[in-house]
Every structure is written in structure tokens, then in C-alpha cells.
C-alpha positions in Angstrom: 46.2 6.5 0.3 42.3 7.6 0.5 39.3 5.6 -0.8 37.7 7.8 -3.3 34.1 8.5 -2.9 31.9 6.9 -5.7 29.8 9.6 -7.0 27.0 8.8 -9.8 25.0 11.5 -11.2 21.5 11.1 -12.2 19.7 13.0 -15.2 16.9 12.2 -17.2 18.7 11.0 -20.7 22.0 11.3 -19.6 22.8 14.2 -22.2 23.4 17.3 -20.9 23.5 18.2 -17.2 24.4 14.7 -15.7 27.6 14.6 -18.2 28.6 18.2 -17.5 28.6 17.2 -13.8 31.0 14.3 -14.5 33.2 15.8 -16.4 33.6 18.6 -14.4 34.3 16.2 -11.0 36.7 14.2 -12.9 38.4 17.7 -13.9 38.8 19.0 -10.7 38.1 16.6 -7.9 39.7 13.2 -9.7 41.7 12.8 -6.8 38.9 12.6 -4.3 35.9 11.4 -6.2 35.4 8.6 -8.8 32.5 10.4 -11.0 30.0 8.6 -13.0 26.5 9.8 -15.0 23.6 8.0 -16.0 20.0 8.7 -17.4 16.6 6.9 -16.4 16.8 7.0 -20.3 19.9 7.4 -22.7 19.9 10.1 -25.5 23.4 10.4 -26.5 26.2 13.2 -25.9 24.4 17.0 -26.4 26.7 18.6 -29.0 26.0 21.7 -27.4 27.2 20.3 -24.0 30.2 19.5 -25.2 31.4 22.4 -27.0 30.7 24.6 -23.9 32.5 22.1 -21.4 35.0 22.2 -24.0 35.3 26.4 -24.0 36.0 25.6 -20.7 39.1 23.3 -20.8 37.2 20.5 -19.7 37.0 17.4 -22.5 33.5 15.5 -22.1 33.6 14.0 -25.8 34.7 10.3 -24.9 31.9 10.2 -22.2 29.2 8.1 -23.0 25.5 8.2 -22.4 24.4 5.7 -20.2 21.5 4.0 -18.5 20.8 3.6 -14.8 20.6 -0.2 -14.9 24.4 0.0 -16.2 25.0 0.5 -12.7 22.8 -1.9 -10.5 25.9 -3.4 -9.8 28.1 -0.8 -9.0 29.0 -0.4 -5.1 28.5 3.9 -5.1 28.2 5.9 -2.1 26.3 8.9 -3.4 24.1 9.3 -6.1 23.4 13.2 -7.2 19.8 13.7 -9.4 20.3 16.5 -11.3 16.7 16.9 -12.4 13.5 16.7 -11.1 12.2 13.7 -13.4 15.1 11.8 -12.1 14.8 12.5 -8.8 10.9 11.7 -8.9 11.6 8.4 -10.6 14.8 7.6 -8.9 15.2 3.9 -8.5 16.0 2.6 -5.1 19.4 2.1 -4.1 21.1 0.0 -1.3 20.9 1.7 2.2 24.3 2.1 2.6 24.2 4.4 -0.9 23.1 8.4 -0.1 20.8 9.9 -2.5 21.0 13.8 -2.6 18.8 16.0 -5.3 20.9 19.1 -6.4 18.6 20.3 -9.4 20.0 22.5 -12.0 17.7 24.1 -15.1 17.7 22.2 -18.2 20.0 24.0 -21.0 18.2 22.5 -23.6 14.7 23.5 -23.2 16.0 27.0 -22.4 17.9 26.9 -25.7 14.7 25.7 -27.3 12.2 28.3 -25.6 15.0 31.4 -26.7 15.1 30.2 -30.5 11.2 30.1 -30.7 11.6 33.7 -29.7 14.2 34.2 -32.0 17.7 33.9 -30.2 20.9 33.8 -32.0 22.8 30.5 -31.6 25.1 32.5 -29.4 22.5 33.4 -27.3 21.4 29.9 -27.3 24.5 28.6 -26.3 24.8 31.1 -23.2 21.7 28.7 -21.6 24.4 26.0 -22.0 27.5 28.1 -20.3 25.3 29.4 -17.5 24.3 25.6 -16.3 28.2 24.9 -17.1 29.4 27.2 -14.7 26.6 26.9 -11.8 27.6 22.9 -12.2 31.1 23.4 -11.4 30.2 25.8 -8.8 28.2 23.0 -6.9 31.3 20.0 -7.8 33.9 22.9 -6.2 31.6 22.1 -2.7 32.2 18.2 -2.8 32.5 15.9 -1.0 32.5 18.2 2.2 28.6 19.4 1.2 27.8 15.8 1.3 28.9 15.2 4.8 27.2 18.4 5.9 23.8 17.2 4.4 
């Protein structure tokens, strides 16, 4: 049996994008990857993220918003930052841990901007769906794309 690669997805608040990435990885790649997610801060799980992941058949409701400090003792292979702020403020990891940045748009921010223009809740949820689908496409490239980079 091959050893699974340990990947931590890092975002600012560990409420949406990093949670989606963890959920998709567990759903699609659990035979190859042990997935975790954390934030520079912890904001809890975004209910819209839970809803759109559920629509795609991925239950993330039992995942937990965790802080990067909780992973200080973990032996991680790769840290993937999924937002610019997390990438800019990413802590230093041991030399054997690769840090990769793959940014995705911020669904809560996009939805808020649409709401301010009078968008319906369904139109706002489409922001989450779009990012959910982009993250899925990225997860499908793992772990091979990490070797290439």
C-alpha cells in the first residue's frame, strides 16, 4: 500500500474555499491524499458553501474550521494556499513541506457584491457554485500536478 500524500489547504478564515478543497479531495482522492484545511483565522463553516457542496453530492457539514496553529506538529507534504491573503501571510513550514499557491475567487465577497446590486439568493449562490466547480477541476489534477510544479 502506498503512503498517502498529506495536503493542507490554507485560506484566510477556513470557512469556504479551503473547506471546499478539503471536501472535494476527501470525496475524489481519498485513496491517494490525506486532506486537511485550516485558516490564518477561524470563521466557522459558511452555510452557503455547505449547501452548494451538498448539491454536488459532497457532505462537508462535519468538517471543522481549524487554525493553522493546530497543524504545527503535523508532518505535511504540501500546503496549498487557496487565497491571496493566506499566501502572503503563510507561515514558514519545514523544508520538506512544499508550499504551492493556487488562488480561487472569494464566493462570499462575490455574493455580497451581487447582493448590493439587488441579485437574488440563487444568483448569489451561483458564485459559490462556480468556485466549487473550479476547485473540483483543480482537485482532479492532484497529486500529479504537484509533481509537475
